[in-house]
C-alpha positions in Angstrom: 4.6 -15.2 -6.4 3.7 -13.7 -9.5 3.0 -10.3 -11.3 0.3 -9.8 -13.7 -0.8 -7.5 -16.6 -4.2 -9.1 -17.1 -5.0 -10.4 -13.5 -4.9 -6.8 -11.3 -7.5 -6.5 -8.8 -8.5 -3.2 -10.5 -6.7 -0.2 -11.4 -5.6 2.6 -8.9 -6.2 0.5 -6.0 -10.0 -0.2 -6.8 -11.3 -3.6 -6.0 -14.0 -4.9 -8.6 -17.1 -5.6 -6.8 -17.4 -9.0 -8.9 -14.8 -10.5 -6.4 -18.0 -11.3 -4.2 -16.2 -12.2 -0.8 -19.1 -14.1 1.4 -17.5 -11.8 4.4 -20.3 -12.6 6.8 -20.7 -11.4 10.3 -19.9 -12.6 13.5 -22.8 -13.8 15.8 -23.9 -10.9 18.1 -22.2 -8.2 16.5 -24.0 -5.0 17.4 -24.5 -2.0 15.1 -25.0 1.5 16.5 -25.2 3.4 13.2 -26.2 2.6 9.6 -23.7 0.9 7.3 -23.0 1.2 3.8 -22.7 -2.7 2.9 -22.0 -2.2 -0.8 -18.4 -0.3 -0.4 -15.5 -2.2 -1.5 -12.5 0.0 -1.5 -8.7 -0.5 -1.1 -7.1 1.1 2.0 -3.9 0.7 4.1 -4.0 -0.4 7.6 -1.0 0.7 9.7 0.0 -1.3 12.7 2.9 -0.3 14.6 5.8 -0.2 12.0 4.0 -2.0 9.4 1.8 -1.1 6.6 -0.6 -3.5 5.1 -3.1 -3.4 2.0 -6.6 -4.4 3.2 -10.2 -4.2 1.5 -12.6 -2.0 3.2 -16.3 -3.5 3.2 -19.2 -2.3 5.5 -18.6 1.2 6.9 -20.2 3.2 9.2 -19.5 6.7 11.3 -18.4 4.1 14.1 -16.6 1.5 12.4 -15.6 -0.6 9.4 -15.2 -4.3 8.3 -12.0 -5.2 6.3 -10.6 -8.1 4.7 -7.0 -8.8 5.1 -4.7 -11.2 3.3 -2.4 -12.4 6.2 -2.1 -12.2 10.1 -1.7 -8.9 11.3 0.8 -7.9 14.4 -0.9 -8.8 17.7 -1.4 -6.0 20.3 -0.5 -3.3 17.7 -1.9 0.5 17.9 -4.3 0.4 14.2 -5.0 3.0 12.1 -6.7 3.1 8.7 -5.6 5.2 5.7 -8.2 5.7 3.0 -7.9 6.6 -0.5 -8.5 10.1 0.2 -5.3 10.1 2.3 -6.9 10.4 5.7 -6.0 8.4 8.6 -7.9 7.5 11.4 -7.1 5.6 14.5 -9.0 2.3 14.9 -9.4 -0.3 17.5 -9.8 -4.2 16.4 -12.8 -5.4 18.5 -13.6 -8.9 16.5 -12.0 -11.1 13.7 -13.6 -14.2 11.6 -10.6 -15.4 9.9 -9.4 -12.9 7.1 -12.3 -10.7 8.0 -12.0 -8.2 10.8 -14.1 -5.5 12.5 -12.4 -2.2 13.7 -14.0 0.8 16.0 -13.0 4.1 15.1 -11.4 5.7 18.0 -13.5 9.0 17.4 -16.7 9.0 15.0 -16.2 9.6 11.4 -18.4 11.3 9.1 -19.6 9.2 6.3 -18.6 12.0 3.6 -15.3 11.4 5.1 -15.1 7.8 4.5 -16.3 8.0 0.9 -14.2 11.1 -0.1 -11.6 10.0 -2.4 -9.2 13.0 -2.6 -9.5 16.7 -3.6 -11.4 17.6 -6.5 -9.6 17.5 -10.0 -6.5 15.2 -8.5 -5.8 11.8 -10.3 -6.7 9.3 -8.0 -3.6 7.3 -6.7 -3.2 3.7 -6.0 -2.5 2.7 -2.4 1.2 2.9 -1.8 3.0 1.0 1.2 6.0 2.5 2.8 9.2 0.3 3.4 12.9 0.1 3.6 14.0 -2.7 1.3 17.7 -3.1 -0.1 17.8 -4.4 -3.8 20.1 -4.5 -6.8 19.3 -2.6 -9.9 20.3 -3.5 -13.4 20.4 -1.2 -16.0 22.0 -2.5 -19.4 25.5 -3.7 -18.2 25.4 -1.9 -15.1 24.6 -3.3 -11.6 24.0 -0.8 -8.6 22.4 -1.0 -5.0 19.2 0.8 -4.2 16.7 1.0 -1.5 13.0 0.7 -2.3 11.0 3.1 0.1 7.5 2.8 -1.4 5.6 0.2 -3.5 2.2 0.1 -5.0 0.8 -2.2 -7.1 1.8 -0.2 -10.5 5.4 1.1 -9.4 7.7 1.9 -6.7 10.1 4.8 -5.3 13.5 3.8 -5.0 16.6 5.7 -3.6 20.2 5.1 -5.7 23.2 7.0 -6.2 23.5 5.6 -9.6 22.5 7.7 -12.6 19.1 6.7 -14.6 17.5 8.1 -17.4 13.9 9.2 -17.7 12.3 6.1 -19.6 15.3 4.0 -18.9 14.3 0.4 -18.5 15.6 -1.5 -15.4 15.5 -4.7 -13.7 15.1 -5.1 -9.7 16.3 -8.0 -7.6 15.9 -8.5 -3.6 15.4 -11.1 -1.2 11.9 -12.0 -1.0 11.0 -9.9 -4.1 10.1 -11.4 -7.4 12.3 -10.0 -10.4 10.6 -6.8 -11.2 11.0 -4.9 -14.9 10.3 -1.2 -14.5 11.1 2.2 -16.3 12.1 5.5 -14.9 8.8 7.8 -14.8 10.5 10.8 -12.8 13.6 11.6 -10.9 15.0 13.8 -8.2 18.5 12.2 -7.4 18.8 10.0 -5.6 15.2 9.5 -5.7 13.3 7.7 -8.6 10.0 7.1 -9.6 9.2 3.8 -11.4 6.5 2.3 -13.6 6.2 -1.5 -13.5 5.8 -3.2 -16.8 3.6 -5.7 -15.2 1.2 -4.6 -12.3 0.9 -6.6 -8.9 -2.4 -8.4 -8.3 -3.8 -6.9 -5.2 -3.7 -9.8 -3.1 -0.4 -10.8 -4.1 1.3 -7.5 -3.3 -1.0 -7.7 0.4 0.8 -10.9 1.0 4.4 -9.7 -0.5 4.0 -6.5 1.4 3.7 -8.6 4.7 6.7 -10.6 4.1 8.9 -7.4 3.3 7.6 -5.5 6.4 10.3 -8.2 8.2 13.2 -7.5 6.0 15.1 -4.3 7.2 17.6 -2.3 5.2 20.8 -1.4 6.9 20.3 1.4 9.7 22.8 3.6 8.0 21.1 3.7 4.8 17.8 4.2 6.1 19.1 7.5 8.0 20.9 8.6 5.0 18.0 8.7 2.6 14.8 9.4 5.1 15.2 13.1 4.4 15.4 12.9 1.0 12.4 10.9 0.9 10.3 13.3 3.0 11.4 16.1 0.5 10.2 14.4 -2.5 7.0 13.2 -0.7 6.0 16.8 0.3 6.7 18.0 -3.3 4.6 15.3 -4.8 7.3 13.9 -6.2 6.1 10.1 -5.3 2.8 10.1 -6.9 2.7 7.4 -9.7 
């Protein structure tokens, strides 16, 4: 697993059209509404307790087709979160390898599907929430922390250690490649980090799927959840 500065799948969660996946369609698929076949956009699929990166293709008001990068949890309740932040419940109706078709529980206007967020607000990369215990190294200091969300470009951690703005740190954890980052913002015990090397979109998708099986200690999760909610509501987790 590698991070890469030069081989990212596009800035801020966009996936370039030149990827050129030959997605195809299952034989006999019935389409009841016009579809936008040229849409290629990063999104988040929520399945039970897990959150997964996907690429959305071929949407209509009734459903959408996505590319995944790993198997999905079976028999889960699914919802799709688009770049606008809107979340819609969906039902998986077919799959063909990495390509899967989902039907919206309720029809969605195409304008909502194409929206990228409020006007004037910087577009954010897709962020995945998780709870992963890691070690943080700042100079000669070592401390414990909890990653509570991650994107291609950065992460939010909870730590009792004092970290300075723009301080350079290293992060190590089980199932996680060693990461180097700088502190962008802080509201102790929360810190927003920017990675020095960005993740490829597909690498982060596969990594996040593995990390969803890694659990933090229950006491740590309970203790820090309220702090994360406060920072999220205040917009501090934007990277």
